C-alpha positions as CSV (number, residue, x, y, z in Angstrom):
1,M,43.5,-140.7,-20.2
2,P,41.5,-140.4,-17.0
3,Y,39.8,-137.0,-16.5
4,H,41.4,-136.5,-13.1
5,E,45.0,-136.4,-14.6
6,V,44.1,-133.5,-16.9
7,E,42.3,-131.7,-14.0
8,Q,45.3,-132.3,-11.7
9,T,47.6,-130.9,-14.4
10,L,45.5,-127.7,-14.7
11,A,45.4,-127.4,-10.9
12,R,49.2,-127.8,-10.6
13,A,49.8,-125.2,-13.3
14,L,47.5,-122.7,-11.7
15,T,49.1,-123.4,-8.2
16,Y,52.5,-122.8,-9.7
17,L,51.4,-119.5,-11.2
18,R,49.7,-118.4,-8.0
19,L,52.8,-119.2,-5.8
20,S,55.0,-117.5,-8.4
21,G,53.2,-114.2,-7.7
22,I,50.8,-114.1,-10.7
23,T,47.3,-113.3,-9.8
24,V,45.0,-116.0,-11.2
25,T,42.4,-114.1,-13.2
26,P,39.9,-115.6,-15.6
27,E,42.3,-114.7,-18.5
28,V,45.3,-116.4,-16.7
29,A,43.1,-119.5,-16.1
30,R,42.0,-119.6,-19.7
31,G,45.6,-119.4,-20.8
32,A,46.6,-122.2,-18.5
33,L,43.7,-124.3,-19.9
34,H,44.9,-123.6,-23.4
35,L,48.3,-124.6,-22.5
36,V,47.1,-127.9,-21.0
37,D,45.0,-128.4,-24.1
38,S,47.9,-127.8,-26.5
39,A,50.1,-130.2,-24.5
40,L,47.4,-132.8,-24.6
41,E,47.2,-132.7,-28.3
42,Q,50.8,-134.1,-28.4
43,G,49.8,-137.1,-26.4
44,E,49.0,-138.2,-22.9
45,Q,52.5,-139.3,-21.9
46,R,54.3,-136.8,-19.7
47,L,51.5,-134.3,-19.9
48,L,52.4,-132.6,-16.6
49,A,56.1,-132.4,-17.5
50,R,55.3,-130.8,-20.8
51,V,52.9,-128.3,-19.3
52,M,55.3,-127.3,-16.4
53,E,58.2,-126.9,-19.0
54,R,56.1,-124.5,-21.1
55,L,54.7,-122.4,-18.2
56,P,57.7,-119.9,-17.9
57,A,57.6,-119.1,-21.5
58,A,53.8,-118.7,-21.6
59,F,53.5,-116.7,-18.4
60,P,56.5,-114.5,-17.7
61,L,57.1,-114.4,-14.0
62,P,57.2,-111.0,-12.2
63,E,60.6,-109.7,-11.3
64,E,61.7,-110.8,-7.9
65,V,62.6,-108.0,-5.6
66,L,65.0,-108.9,-2.9
67,P,65.9,-106.6,0.0
68,P,69.6,-105.4,0.3
69,Q,71.9,-108.0,1.6
70,T,73.3,-105.6,4.4
71,P,72.1,-102.4,5.9
72,P,73.6,-99.3,4.4
73,L,77.2,-98.6,5.7
74,H,77.8,-95.2,7.2
75,H,81.2,-93.9,8.4
76,V,81.0,-93.1,12.1
77,S,83.8,-92.1,14.4
78,V,84.0,-93.6,17.9
79,H,86.3,-90.8,19.0
80,Y,89.1,-93.0,20.3
81,A,91.5,-90.1,19.9
82,D,89.5,-88.0,22.4
83,S,90.0,-90.5,25.1
84,L,93.8,-90.4,25.1
């Protein structure tokens, strides 16, 4: 297997983690490298696919915090009865 395919697989895994909100520290990089290495032990075919399938289990993603869908609703009177 050409070296650049292994390097690209590791780069894609680290990019995925970074874009998912995980800070890429030396420990995270070593974990990703270990994941690529263990996937490579099973063969060269579909290396990237195997690594990407295993990433969510190996690195739990941070919980995504979404803003509320609507602003809070408050009951307000427009005083229609006062204008009659």
